[in-house]
ROVEXVO-368207 format. One record per residue (C-alpha): x, y, z. Coordinates in steps of 0.02 Angstrom, whole numbers, padded with zeros to 5 digits, always signed. Example, Ala and Ser with C-alpha at 12.3 -4.5 7.8 and 13.67 -1.06 7.14 Angstrom:
BEGIN
+00615-00225+00390+00684-00053+00357
//
This chain:
BEGIN
+03158+03416+00408+03214+03262+00343+03152+03153+00491+03006+03234+00451+02961+03222+00287+02992+03028+00315+02873+02983+00448+02752+03092+00344+02767+02973+00204+02767+02820+00317+02588+02879+00395+02532+02892+00214+02608+02753+00153+02537+02641+00316+02336+02705+00292+02331+02682+00105+02408+02494+00164+02228+02480+00272+02133+02531+00161+02194+02422+00012+02176+02265+00149+01998+02305+00182+01968+02330-00011+02029+02162-00024+01948+02096+00108+01784+02127+00044+01826+02066-00133+01885+01913-00064+01726+01881+00054+01618+01934-00080+01682+01802-00193+01703+01643-00077+01526+01669-00049+01463+01679-00230+01601+01527-00246+01493+01452-00068+01345+01446-00152+01287+01276-00212+01136+01214-00276+01081+01027-00222+00931+00904-00238+00841+00874-00069+00744+00771+00003+00820+00623-00041+00938+00515+00066+01107+00446-00005+01049+00480-00199+00881+00397-00190+00704+00425-00168+00589+00284-00113+00398+00320-00110+00278+00224+00004+00114+00268+00036+00140+00372+00197+00257+00487+00108+00174+00525-00040+00016+00627-00087-00120+00543-00201-00218+00630-00312-00361+00528-00353-00464+00654-00466-00313+00631-00588-00253+00452-00532-00091+00516-00479+00050+00493-00352+00129+00627-00318+00296+00667-00227+00385+00837-00185+00574+00855-00236+00678+01010-00158+00814+01136-00246+00918+01218-00091+01042+01363-00097+01191+01351+00019+01325+01485+00059+01324+01617+00132+01254+01761+00008+01046+01768-00004+00989+01701-00161+00935+01841-00272+00825+01695-00390+00895+01588-00504+00820+01447-00615+00841+01255-00644+00854+01129-00778+00783+00970-00714+00756+00814-00826+00687+00645-00799+00813+00486-00852+00713+00331-00907+00856+00240-00944+00986+00248-00778+00868+00123-00665+00966+00026-00525+00958-00157-00575+00798-00268-00543+00683-00115-00556+00571-00091-00710+00602+00092-00814+00463+00209-00795+00417+00317-00950+00366+00475-01003+00197+00441-01012+00204+00356-00853+00286+00487-00743+00338+00677-00760+00378+00816-00663+00271+00973-00617+00296+01142-00533+00167+01124-00396+00056+00998-00305-00092+01016-00401-00038+01053-00577-00034+00921-00707+00083+01014-00829+00259+00930-00858+00391+01043-00832+00585+01049-00873+00625+01216-00777+00597+01267-00587+00608+01432-00531+00668+01485-00350+00640+01653-00311+00759+01810-00216+00766+01781-00034+00710+01601-00028+00838+01477+00026+00737+01305-00087+00614+01289-00191+00479+01145-00216+00456+01029-00391+00373+00866-00392+00365+00712-00466+00231+00610-00541+00173+00429-00570+00014+00365-00662-00113+00248-00575-00084+00186-00756+00100+00160-00726+00071+00058-00580-00055-00053-00649+00072-00085-00812+00203-00144-00714+00097-00254-00614+00159-00279-00413+00351-00262-00482+00479-00108-00452+00480+00034-00561+00642+00170-00565+00666+00331-00659+00818+00465-00606+00799+00627-00587+00934+00760-00643+00984+00923-00591+01060+00957-00787+01099+01154-00751+01073+01330-00665+01045+01507-00729+01181+01571-00596+01268+01474-00445+01347+01327-00447+01277+01129-00460+01322+01019-00299+01401+00883-00405+01374+00770-00250+01169+00804-00246+01144+00778-00436+01026+00675-00461+00919+00536-00375+00843+00404-00405+00636+00382-00384+00611+00207-00315+00447+00132-00309+00372-00046-00264+00207-00057-00362+00155-00225-00254+00115-00086-00107+00011+00044-00225-00140+00037-00313-00240-00119-00245-00180-00178-00049-00217-00335+00004-00243-00329+00199-00245-00498+00300-00398-00434+00418-00448-00631+00464-00379-00626+00651-00479-00453+00680-00647-00537+00652-00670-00727+00644-00624-00843+00809-00577-00995+00763-00514-00974+00592-00441-01136+00581-00602-01253+00655-00565-01307+00799-00669-01405+00904-00750-01343+01056-00645-01348+01227-00667-01520+01352-00725-01634+01212-00689-01794+01146-00793-01881+01051-00715-01872+00851-00871-01790+00776-00907-01629+00899-00981-01443+00885-00837-01314+00826-00761-01173+00952-00837-01000+00936-00941-01036+00799-01145-01038+00797-01243-01185+00725-01393-01230+00697-01485-01396+00782-01521-01451+00596-01308-01463+00608-01299-01506+00789-01416-01640+00810-01362-01727+00641-01234-01806+00747-01259-01883+00953-01114-01789+01023-01134-01633+00882-01072-01589+00717-00948-01474+00634-00775-01535+00707-00707-01701+00629-00561-01780+00741-00519-01886+00580-00442-01732+00506-00435-01611+00648-00525-01458+00563-00716-01443+00496-00784-01602+00433-00957-01635+00405-01053-01773+00338-01185-01921+00296-01096-02074+00264-01227-02196+00284-01431-02214+00266-01432-02235+00472-01343-02073+00494-01464-01919+00515-01510-01819+00357-01452-01645+00373-01554-01479+00284-01503-01324+00286-01390-01336+00412-01286-01191+00472-01127-01151+00545-01072-00946+00552-01010-00812+00639-01086-00625+00656-00984-00463+00638-01002-00316+00605-00890-00235+00450-00838-00054+00387-00888-00023+00226-00749-00081+00084-00726-00219-00023-00675-00377+00041-00620-00566+00027-00665-00731+00100-00524-00882+00052-00599-01037+00119-00463-01187+00106-00577-01336+00052-00522-01496+00092-00632-01661+00050-00796-01611-00058-00923-01743-00104-01090-01629-00109-01243-01663-00105-01361-01521-00155-01403-01361-00123-01237-01327-00002-01150-01149-00003-01045-01013+00063-01135-00868+00114-01107-00704+00165-01275-00609+00231-01335-00444+00300-01394-00462+00501-01382-00575+00634-01412-00774+00539-01369-00846+00367-01529-00913+00265-01627-01064+00216-01602-01142+00033-01744-01051-00055-01693-00886+00038-01511-00859-00037-01555-00754-00171-01574-00624-00042-01391-00643+00028-01231-00536-00001-01163-00671-00108-01167-00845-00102-01064-00990-00185-01110-01151-00222-00990-01300-00137-00997-01404-00260-00863-01553-00308-00776-01411-00427-00688-01354-00240-00613-01536-00195-00460-01475-00103-00457-01307-00195-00481-01143-00133-00658-01083-00107-00645-00891-00145-00784-00750-00138-00809-00545-00137-00919-00436-00069-00948-00240-00055-01014-00153+00095-01069+00015+00053-01084+00035+00243-01046-00015+00388-01177-00162+00422-01196-00342+00529-01164-00477+00437-01152-00655+00460-01020-00773+00362-01026-00972+00354-01088-01138+00289-01288-01174+00198-01258-01377+00208-01400-01478+00138-01355-01690+00152-01523-01772+00141-01553-01852-00033-01377-01974-00030-01221-02043+00088-01037-02020+00074-01067-01853+00053-00966-01748+00130-00889-01554+00172-00722-01531+00234-00636-01355+00264-00475-01317+00374-00446-01115+00397-00546-00977+00330-00458-00808+00286-00530-00631+00251-00437-00479+00178-00480-00297+00159-00454-00243-00013-00399-00058-00030-00381+00064-00193-00258+00221-00149-00367+00289-00297-00553+00250-00226
//
């Protein structure tokens, strides 16, 4: 009897222990799941987010560049929904970076919103939520090509723990890469941009390789004209009265350019101009005479002011066009007149907001 009683009591204690242990096991797992759920800033690398032209969205109508941030919840349990307070710290930026201000950047809750926010909501069942940093075109223009920065900080959440190792991130931008972008496209279109001589020639004055020249220019010298061996680049002159005058001499290249904005820089050397000499961009397969330059896309007079200076012209094409670009030269009224240039460069000018 005593033995049966003892065995029965032992069985009851064993069953109670199992129930107790199972209860403890469930409570512990739930607690671990809650404790393991942490909120982190994501879409960053080593605490930084470097904005580049290929990882941002350009909002042209509103003159903004925009980049997504994420809030991610880790842990074993499904997200039951939470909110997080975020802010921009304008004072803590890396050394060497300009500080952005509240008029130059803000956080928004969506990719289409212009309304600043300080709270981000992550709905139940979603492991991540997005918000966006927005930087204005005015900020890009104001900082004149210098690097700028701002710090994004996750302040607190309505529930869950903040991952302190992923609580903040510096947003970095080199403004020289945004706004107006100047790309050297010389070699895409121009041949012999350094004004080298025509191959196989040995005389001092010869034609340039790859450039089109009319007879008024080429026949101004018995052996051709455009290249001057004494300087090693473009050199056209009438030095004495015995030299042939040059009237509407032309040297140019023709190609098709897509729509866009362009800048051309000509590295002028010795310039002792006579009259009506121009650098011209013209639509079509040739450049005009002096009496027709008003119809050119752009023309700039080559004067003594450009002696050893850069001559620059800017032009815009609203559609793809065939253009001829080069020099119109007139030297017939004086002697010891000369026009030299050592190279030409062409740039495509692009703006993210156009």
